[in-house]
C-alpha positions in Angstrom: 13.3 10.4 -12.2 14.4 9.7 -8.9 11.9 7.8 -7.1 11.8 8.0 -3.3 9.7 6.9 -0.2 6.5 6.1 0.3 4.4 9.2 1.5 0.7 7.7 1.4 -1.7 4.8 0.7 -5.1 5.4 -0.6 -7.9 3.7 0.7 -11.7 3.6 -0.2 -13.9 3.1 2.4 -17.8 4.2 3.1 -17.4 4.9 6.8 -14.8 7.5 7.6 -15.7 8.1 11.2 -15.4 4.3 11.6 -12.0 4.7 10.4 -10.9 7.7 12.5 -12.0 5.5 15.0 -10.3 2.3 14.6 -6.9 3.3 13.1 -6.7 5.9 16.4 -7.7 3.2 18.8 -6.0 -0.1 17.5 -3.1 1.7 15.6 -2.2 4.6 17.1 -2.4 6.8 13.9 -3.7 10.6 14.2 -6.7 11.9 12.2 -4.5 15.0 10.3 -6.9 17.1 8.2 -9.8 16.4 5.7 -10.5 17.5 2.7 -12.5 16.9 -0.8 -11.3 15.2 -4.4 -10.9 17.8 -6.8 -12.2 17.7 -10.0 -8.5 17.5 -11.5 -7.5 14.5 -9.4 -11.1 12.8 -10.0 -10.5 13.3 -13.9 -6.8 12.4 -13.7 -7.4 9.2 -11.7 -10.1 8.2 -14.1 -13.0 8.4 -11.1 -15.0 11.2 -12.3 -17.6 10.3 -10.0 -16.2 10.5 -6.8 -15.5 14.7 -7.0 -15.8 16.4 -4.2 -16.1 13.2 -2.3 -14.8 13.7 1.2 -11.3 12.3 1.9 -8.8 12.2 5.4 -5.8 11.9 6.1 -3.9 10.2 9.2 -0.4 9.4 10.4 1.8 7.5 12.7 1.5 9.4 16.5 5.2 10.0 16.0 6.0 11.0 12.2 4.7 13.5 9.4 5.9 12.1 6.5 3.6 9.2 5.7 -0.3 9.4 5.6 -3.2 6.9 5.3 -5.8 8.6 2.5 -9.3 7.4 3.0 -11.4 8.5 0.2 -15.0 8.1 1.0 -16.7 5.5 -1.8 -18.3 2.1 -1.2 -16.4 -1.1 -1.0 -17.2 -3.2 -4.4 -18.8 -6.1 -2.7 -16.7 -8.8 -5.3 -14.0 -7.5 -4.2 -11.4 -10.0 -2.8 -8.2 -9.3 -1.3 -5.4 -11.1 -2.9 -7.6 -12.3 -5.3 -6.7 -10.0 -8.3 -4.4 -7.4 -9.9 -3.1 -4.1 -8.4 -2.2 -2.9 -4.8 -2.4 -5.7 -2.6 -1.1 -4.7 0.8 0.7 -1.7 3.0 3.5 -3.3 5.0 4.2 -0.8 8.4 7.2 -1.0 10.4 6.7 -1.7 13.7 8.3 -1.8 16.8 6.8 -5.2 19.0 4.7 -7.1 16.4 2.9 -9.3 19.1 2.5 -6.2 21.6 0.5 -4.9 18.7 -1.5 -8.0 18.0 -2.3 -7.9 21.6 -3.9 -4.6 21.3 -6.0 -5.7 17.9 -7.7 -8.1 20.0 -11.4 -7.8 20.2 -10.8 -5.0 17.2 -12.8 -4.7 13.9 -9.6 -5.3 12.3 -9.6 -9.3 11.3 -6.7 -11.4 11.7 -5.2 -13.1 8.7 -2.0 -14.0 9.6 -0.7 -14.3 12.8 2.7 -12.8 14.1 5.5 -15.2 13.0 9.2 -15.4 12.0 9.8 -15.0 8.4 10.9 -18.4 7.0 14.6 -17.1 5.7 15.3 -15.4 9.2 14.1 -15.0 12.7 15.2 -11.6 12.7 11.9 -10.5 11.0 8.6 -11.4 12.3 5.0 -10.1 11.1 1.5 -10.5 11.1 -1.3 -9.5 8.7 -4.6 -7.9 9.3 -7.6 -7.4 7.3 -9.6 -4.1 8.0 -13.0 -3.0 7.5 -12.9 -2.0 4.0 -10.8 -4.9 3.1 -7.6 -3.3 3.2 -4.2 -5.5 3.9 -2.0 -4.1 6.1 1.2 -6.2 7.0 2.5 -5.1 10.7 6.3 -6.1 10.6 9.0 -5.9 13.3 13.0 -5.9 12.6 14.4 -7.5 15.8 17.8 -6.5 14.7 19.2 -4.5 11.6 20.1 -6.9 8.8 22.8 -6.2 6.2 20.5 -7.4 3.5 17.2 -5.0 4.3 18.0 -1.1 4.6 14.8 -0.5 6.8 13.7 2.2 8.5 13.5 2.1 12.4 10.2 2.5 13.8 9.4 6.2 15.4 6.4 5.0 17.3 4.7 1.3 18.4 3.2 1.6 14.7 5.0 3.5 12.2 4.9 4.4 8.2 4.2 2.0 5.4 7.8 1.1 4.2 6.7 -1.8 1.4 4.0 -1.7 -0.7 2.5 -5.2 -2.3 1.8 -5.0 -5.9 0.5 -8.0 -7.9 0.3 -9.2 -11.6 0.0 -11.7 -14.3 3.7 -11.5 -15.3 6.3 -10.3 -13.0 8.9 -9.6 -16.1 6.1 -7.1 -17.5 6.0 -5.5 -14.4 9.8 -5.5 -13.8 9.9 -3.8 -17.1 7.6 -1.4 -16.7 8.7 0.1 -13.4 12.2 0.1 -15.0 11.5 2.0 -18.3 8.8 4.7 -17.1 9.9 5.4 -13.2 13.9 4.0 -13.6 13.3 1.7 -10.6 16.3 -0.9 -10.9 15.0 -5.0 -11.8 15.9 -7.1 -8.5 16.5 -10.9 -9.2 13.1 -13.1 -9.4 12.8 -15.4 -6.1 10.7 -18.1 -5.2 8.3 -17.3 -2.0 5.6 -19.0 -0.6 2.6 -16.6 -0.1 -0.3 -18.4 2.0 -2.9 -15.5 1.3 -2.6 -15.8 -2.2 -3.0 -20.0 -2.2 -5.8 -19.9 0.3 -8.0 -17.7 -2.2 -7.3 -19.8 -5.3 -7.7 -22.9 -2.7 -3.9 -24.0 -3.8 -1.7 -25.9 -1.8 -0.3 -23.9 1.4 4.0 -24.8 0.4 2.6 -23.2 -3.4 5.6 -21.1 -4.2 5.1 -17.7 -6.4 7.4 -15.7 -8.5 8.3 -12.3 -7.0 10.5 -9.5 -6.3 11.3 -6.9 -4.1 12.5 -3.7 -5.8 14.5 -1.0 -3.4 13.8 2.6 -4.0 14.7 5.7 -2.6 14.6 6.3 1.3 14.5 2.9 3.3 11.4 1.8 1.1 10.3 -1.2 -1.3 7.8 -2.5 -3.7 7.4 -6.5 -3.5 6.1 -8.1 -6.8 4.3 -11.2 -6.6 3.0 -12.5 -10.3 -0.2 -14.3 -9.5 -1.6 -17.5 -10.6 -3.1 -18.0 -13.6 -6.6 -17.7 -12.5 -6.1 -14.3 -11.1 -7.6 -11.3 -13.4 -7.6 -7.6 -13.2 -9.6 -5.9 -10.3 -13.0 -4.9 -11.4 -13.8 -1.4 -11.4 -17.0 0.3 -11.8 -16.6 3.2 -14.2 -15.9 6.6 -12.7 -14.7 5.2 -9.4 -11.6 4.1 -7.9 -10.6 0.7 -7.1 -11.4 -1.1 -4.0 -8.8 -1.8 -1.3 -5.8 -0.3 -1.9 -6.4 2.0 -5.1 -3.2 4.4 -5.5 0.3 4.1 -3.5 1.8 7.9 -3.3 5.7 8.4 -3.8 8.4 11.0 -3.5 9.7 12.2 -6.5 13.1 14.1 -6.4 13.3 15.9 -9.8 10.7 18.2 -11.6 10.1 15.4 -14.9 6.5 14.6 -13.6 4.7 12.5 -16.2 1.9 14.2 -18.2 -0.6 16.2 -16.6 -0.4 17.6 -12.9 -2.5 18.6 -10.0 -2.3 20.4 -6.4 -1.1 17.1 -4.1 -3.0 18.4 -1.2 -1.5 15.5 1.3 -0.4 16.9 4.2 3.5 18.0 4.6 3.0 18.3 0.5 0.3 20.7 0.0 2.0 22.5 -2.2 3.5 20.3 -4.2 2.5 18.8 -7.6 1.3 15.7 -8.1 0.8 13.3 -11.1 -0.8 9.8 -11.0 -0.2 6.9 -13.9 -1.7 3.4 -14.3 0.7 0.8 -14.1 0.9 -2.4 -16.4 -1.1 -4.5 -13.6 -3.4 -1.5 -13.8 -2.2 -0.1 -10.5 -2.6 3.9 -9.7 0.7 5.3 -9.3 0.6 9.1 -7.9 4.3 10.9 -7.9 4.6 13.9 -5.8 7.3 15.9 -6.9 9.0 17.6 -3.9 
């Protein structure tokens, strides 16, 4: 299977109207459409209790190939971002991170990381925010093109997700699963400071974690982070999706979909068939066959 770019990030939320309001007002995203979770989707996602729940799609103001999909569901009160295995964050490419930060002043988004240049290069500048359903979003600016990063160019102030961050117990196990099931090439492990994880587990700020950046097609990446020993699987109520970022959807450029399929219903890909698998860290990976 040739896995391509990230086309959707699914977030559970109890208040869809609030999401539409704040994502449009502060991130410049457009409301695209609404529909409901089908019986097929609910069953394959192992989330039968959200069958017929309302879901909406929002897209950057100048593109129609990436979507946030918000599904109506209460947030688990015990969910702590960066505290469990699974999808931890979505990273969006932006034109000017400092200008984006100014627009977020007074918004419902909580700034959990102020704009700062990355430790290994001053040509990448990023900040981190948390939304009202405890979803974590990075806003990342490339000041110049770097040979070692095949990053997309932002088409509007705040554009698509080009990196998703996955946390797990063991980096080697995560790499092996993605390589064997989805044919994603392994990457050389590195040591990274991840302050958000250190803060949750009350560890020194300069603690380093094993991580790897896996390149896939279409200028997209999956970052893998190995969690501290005190971390564990994300608690999920039976019949519901995980809180925070629940599902990440990827394009696949061949017909070898895994297991059972269903109608995608993602805008621009309504006629495509989709399949969802559970990864080694309990993450839900949706594959859209185009």
